[in-house]
Each structure stands twice: as C-alpha cells, then as structure tokens.
LOMARBA-422260 format. One record per residue: residue number from 1; chain; x, y, z of N, C-alpha, C in turn. Coordinates in pm, whole numbers, plus 32768, in hexadecimal, padded with zeros to 4 digits. Each point is the difference from the previous one (the first is absolute). Layout:
REM LOMARBA-422260
[NUM "A" [X Y Z] [X Y Z] [X Y Z]]
...
This chain:
REM LOMARBA-422260
[1 "A" [4D48 355C AFAC] [7F80 8054 7FF7] [7F89 7F7D 8003]]
[2 "A" [7FA1 800B 8053] [7F90 7FAF 8004] [7F9A 800A 7F9A]]
[3 "A" [7FC4 7F8B 7FD5] [7F89 8007 7FA7] [7F81 8021 8031]]
[4 "A" [7FC2 8071 7FAA] [7F94 802F 803C] [7F83 7FD9 7F9A]]
[5 "A" [7FAA 7FB3 8028] [7F86 7FD0 7FAA] [7FB8 808D 7FD6]]
[6 "A" [7FF7 805D 8057] [7FB0 8082 7FD6] [805D 804E 7FA2]]
[7 "A" [806B 800A 800B] [8046 8041 7F88] [8009 7FBF 7F8B]]
[8 "A" [8007 7F7A 7FF7] [800C 7FBA 7F87] [7F72 7FFE 7FB9]]
[9 "A" [7F99 7FF7 804F] [7F6E 8012 7FD8] [7FED 808A 7FC0]]
[10 "A" [8030 8062 8048] [7FE9 8091 7FCB] [804C 8013 7F90]]
[11 "A" [8087 7FD4 7FF4] [8051 801B 7F77] [7FBF 7FB2 7FA0]]
[12 "A" [7FD7 7F7D 801B] [7FBD 7FCD 7F87] [7F81 8032 7FC7]]
[13 "A" [7FAC 8028 806A] [7F82 8048 7FC9] [801F 8083 7FBF]]
[14 "A" [806A 803A 802B] [802F 807D 7FBA] [8021 7FF9 7F83]]
[15 "A" [8060 7F9C 7FDE] [803D 7FD8 7F89] [7F97 7FDB 7F9C]]
[16 "A" [7F9F 7FA7 8023] [7F8E 7FD8 7FB8] [7FBC 8088 7FDB]]
[17 "A" [7FDB 8057 805F] [7FC1 807B 7FD2] [804C 8054 7FA2]]
[18 "A" [806D 7FF7 8009] [8057 805E 7FB2] [8001 7FC2 7F66]]
[19 "A" [8009 7F90 7FF8] [7FF8 7FC3 7F75] [7F85 8007 7FC6]]
[20 "A" [7F8B 7FEF 8051] [7F68 8017 7FC6] [7FF9 808E 7FCE]]
[21 "A" [803B 805E 804A] [7FFB 8090 7FD6] [8052 801D 7F89]]
[22 "A" [807D 7FBC 7FF9] [8041 8021 7F84] [7FC7 7FBD 7F8A]]
[23 "A" [7FBD 7F83 800B] [7FB3 7FB6 7F99] [7F8E 804F 7FC6]]
[24 "A" [7FBF 803A 8065] [7F92 8060 7FDA] [802A 8074 7FAE]]
[25 "A" [806C 804A 8040] [802B 8072 7FB9] [8024 7FDB 7F6F]]
[26 "A" [804B 7F8B 7FEF] [8030 7FDC 7F7C] [7F84 7FE5 7F97]]
[27 "A" [7F96 7FBE 8039] [7F95 7FEE 7FA0] [7FB5 8076 7FDE]]
[28 "A" [8007 805E 806D] [7FAD 807D 7FE6] [8050 805C 7F8D]]
[29 "A" [8074 7FEF 7FF1] [803B 8046 7FA1] [8024 7FAF 7F79]]
[30 "A" [800C 7F85 8010] [802C 7FA5 7F89] [7F81 7FC8 7FBD]]
[31 "A" [7F9D 7FE7 8041] [7F7B 7FA8 7FCC] [7F7D 8046 8004]]
[32 "A" [7F9D 7FB8 7FD1] [7F78 8032 8000] [7FAA 7F90 8034]]
[33 "A" [8044 7FC5 806A] [7FBA 7F84 8034] [7FC5 8037 8096]]
[34 "A" [7F90 8041 7FD7] [7FB9 8050 806E] [7FCD 7F94 8083]]
[35 "A" [7FC4 7F9D 7FC5] [7FC3 7F9D 805D] [807E 7FCF 8065]]
[36 "A" [806B 7FDD 7FB2] [806D 7FB6 8055] [8051 8088 8058]]
[37 "A" [8006 806C 7FCC] [802F 806B 8046] [7F9A 8019 8084]]
[38 "A" [7F7E 7FF5 7FEE] [7F9F 8008 807A] [8016 7FA5 8052]]
[39 "A" [800A 7F7C 7FE8] [802D 7F87 804D] [8071 800F 8055]]
[40 "A" [8076 802D 7FAE] [8082 801C 804E] [7FEF 8066 8068]]
[41 "A" [7FB9 8076 7FD8] [7FEA 8067 8069] [7FA7 7FC9 807D]]
[42 "A" [7FA0 7FBD 7FD9] [7FBA 7FB7 8069] [8045 7FA7 805A]]
[43 "A" [8067 7FB7 7FCB] [805D 7FAD 8047] [8052 8051 8057]]
[44 "A" [8041 8077 7FCF] [804E 8058 804A] [7FAF 8036 8082]]
[45 "A" [7F91 8028 7FEA] [7FA4 8027 8064] [7FF3 7F9A 806F]]
[46 "A" [7FF8 7F79 7FC7] [7FDF 7F90 8074] [8082 7FF4 8047]]
[47 "A" [8074 8005 7FC4] [8085 7FF9 8030] [8016 8064 8072]]
[48 "A" [7FD3 807F 7FE3] [800B 8066 805E] [7FB7 7FDB 807F]]
[49 "A" [7F89 7FD7 7FF0] [7FA2 7FD9 806C] [804C 7F8F 804E]]
[50 "A" [8031 7F9C 7FCC] [8044 7F97 8033] [807A 8023 804C]]
[51 "A" [8043 805F 7FDE] [808B 803E 8028] [7FCC 8049 8086]]
[52 "A" [7FAC 8058 7FF9] [7FC4 8041 806B] [7FCB 7FA7 8070]]
[53 "A" [7FBD 7F9A 7FDD] [7FC2 7F9E 8058] [8074 7FAD 8042]]
[54 "A" [8069 7FE3 7FAF] [8075 7FBD 8043] [8051 804E 805F]]
[55 "A" [8011 8085 7FD7] [804A 8058 8054] [7FC3 8018 808D]]
[56 "A" [7F72 7FF9 800D] [7FC0 801A 8073] [7FE3 7F86 8047]]
[57 "A" [801B 7F94 7FBB] [7FDD 7F6A 8052] [8043 8004 8085]]
[58 "A" [8078 8029 8001] [804C 7FF9 8090] [7FC6 8054 807C]]
[59 "A" [7FD2 8067 7FD7] [7FC9 8061 8063] [7F80 7FB7 8032]]
[60 "A" [7FAA 7FCD 7F8B] [7F7E 7FC9 8030] [802B 7F7E 8059]]
[61 "A" [8075 7FC4 7FE4] [8011 7F7D 8056] [8026 801B 808A]]
[62 "A" [804F 8076 8015] [8026 8032 807D] [7F86 8037 8052]]
[63 "A" [7FA3 803D 7FC1] [7F90 8035 8044] [7FA1 7F96 802A]]
[64 "A" [8002 7F8F 7FA9] [7FA3 7F94 802F] [8037 7FB6 8071]]
[65 "A" [8090 7FEC 7FF5] [8047 7FC0 8066] [7FF8 8041 808D]]
[66 "A" [8009 807F 7FF6] [7FF8 8049 807B] [7F67 8008 8033]]
[67 "A" [7FA2 7FF8 7FB9] [7F77 7FF3 8023] [7FF6 7F80 8047]]
[68 "A" [8027 7FAA 7FCE] [7FDD 7F63 802B] [8060 7FD0 8073]]
[69 "A" [806C 8029 800E] [8074 7FDA 8062] [8014 8055 8070]]
[70 "A" [8013 808C 7FD3] [802B 8063 8069] [7F8D 8036 8056]]
[71 "A" [7F7E 8009 7FB6] [7F9A 803E 804D] [7F99 7F90 8044]]
[72 "A" [8033 7F8B 8031] [7FAD 7FB8 8037] [7FE5 8021 8086]]
C-alpha cells in the first residue's frame, strides 16, 4: 500500500481534534476551570477550521493548475 500524505495529514488532524474534544468533555464534567475549558473549545474550533482547509486544499490546487496550464 502506498503512503498518502493526504491520508496521514487528515488522520493526524482528526486524532488531534478527537483528543481535544475528549479533554474538553473531561474538563467540563470534572473541573471548574472555565477559562481553560473555553481555551480548549476555541482550540477545537481552530482545529476544525484547519481540517476543512486541509481537506479542500487539493481541489484548490487542481483548480489553480487547470486555470494556469490548461486554459492557455
């Protein structure tokens, strides 16, 4: 099986997001660290945005390539 940079990147970002969500859920249930909980939730939102951007990057690159090279 060939190595896929896209799959590895998506898996790494998804695993980090899952760990962040689990940490936030644990803090919500077990602690009263409201500022830390807010920061972890903000980090989760940033990770979601980064994952979406990473997932759509290849289609943006293909569109840019086709505009630049195929439509001359």
